[in-house]
C-alpha positions as CSV (number, residue, x, y, z in Angstrom):
1,M,1.7,30.5,32.8
2,S,1.4,33.5,30.6
3,S,4.6,33.3,28.6
4,D,5.0,31.4,25.3
5,I,8.4,30.1,26.4
6,V,9.2,28.5,29.8
7,A,12.7,28.6,31.3
8,F,14.1,27.1,34.5
9,P,16.8,29.6,35.7
10,D,18.6,28.8,39.0
11,D,19.1,31.6,41.5
12,D,22.9,31.4,41.0
13,C,23.1,31.5,37.2
14,S,23.1,34.3,34.8
15,Y,22.4,34.4,31.1
16,P,24.7,36.1,28.7
17,P,23.5,39.3,27.0
18,G,21.1,38.5,24.1
19,L,20.5,34.8,25.0
20,L,16.8,35.1,25.6
21,Q,16.4,37.0,22.4
22,R,18.3,34.3,20.5
23,V,16.1,31.6,22.1
24,A,12.9,33.4,21.1
25,E,14.2,34.0,17.5
26,R,15.2,30.3,17.1
27,L,11.8,29.0,18.4
28,T,10.0,31.6,16.2
29,A,12.0,30.5,13.1
30,D,11.3,26.8,13.6
31,P,7.8,26.1,14.9
32,D,8.5,22.3,14.9
33,L,11.0,22.7,17.8
34,D,9.5,21.9,21.2
35,G,12.4,23.5,23.0
36,L,16.0,24.3,23.1
37,T,18.9,23.5,25.4
38,G,22.6,24.2,25.4
39,R,25.9,23.8,27.2
40,A,26.4,25.5,30.6
41,E,29.5,27.7,30.7
42,D,31.3,29.5,33.5
43,A,32.3,33.2,33.3
44,S,35.4,32.4,31.3
45,G,33.3,30.5,28.6
46,A,34.5,27.0,29.7
47,S,32.2,24.1,30.2
48,S,32.6,20.6,31.6
49,A,34.4,18.2,29.3
50,S,31.4,15.9,29.5
51,W,29.2,18.4,27.7
52,K,28.7,17.6,24.0
53,A,28.8,20.4,21.5
54,D,27.1,18.8,18.5
55,A,23.3,18.9,17.9
56,A,21.4,15.8,18.9
57,V,17.9,14.5,19.7
58,L,17.5,14.3,23.4
59,T,17.0,10.7,24.7
60,D,17.0,9.1,28.1
61,D,20.6,7.9,27.4
62,N,22.1,11.3,26.5
63,L,20.1,13.8,28.4
64,W,22.5,14.0,31.3
65,N,25.3,15.4,29.2
66,R,23.1,17.6,26.9
67,A,21.0,19.6,29.3
68,I,20.8,21.0,32.7
69,S,17.7,22.8,34.2
70,Y,18.8,26.4,33.6
71,T,19.8,25.7,30.0
72,I,16.3,24.4,29.0
73,F,13.8,26.5,27.3
74,L,10.4,24.9,26.4
75,R,7.3,26.0,24.6
76,R,4.5,26.6,27.0
77,A,2.4,23.9,25.2
78,V,5.0,21.3,26.0
79,V,5.0,22.1,29.7
80,E,1.2,22.2,29.7
81,Q,1.0,18.8,28.0
82,V,3.5,17.3,30.5
83,G,1.8,18.9,33.5
84,A,3.2,20.4,36.6
85,F,6.5,19.1,38.0
86,G,9.0,20.2,40.5
87,T,12.5,19.6,41.6
88,D,11.6,16.2,43.2
89,D,10.4,14.8,39.8
90,R,13.6,13.1,38.9
91,D,12.0,10.8,36.3
92,F,10.5,13.7,34.4
93,S,11.9,12.9,30.9
94,R,11.7,9.1,31.2
95,D,8.1,8.9,32.6
96,R,6.4,11.5,30.5
97,S,8.2,11.3,27.1
98,K,6.1,8.4,26.0
99,D,3.0,10.4,26.4
100,R,4.0,13.1,23.9
101,S,2.2,13.1,20.6
102,R,4.9,15.0,18.8
103,D,8.2,13.6,17.6
104,R,11.3,14.5,19.4
105,R,13.2,17.2,17.6
106,R,16.8,18.4,17.5
107,Y,17.3,20.9,20.2
């Protein structure tokens, strides 16, 4: 990896103009954040009713209505600490979160 921020875009998604800049600015402004995530929206701006709009600490219990792969942006150091993973690593957050030395932060 050569970038400071790692994203997981799908081949059928697109980011709105300025999103990557906003992600970079937010992570630069708060060095304690390990990453960011957000709601997925369709072209009209609508998202699933199950998506929560308020800020929260990600946990095993709320992860599934707070993040989806293409809305996750992590610092390279976090990805390097967790290690390589792929689409078959379904227990990524549950298995590896206990190994992290940093506190979970609001994303």
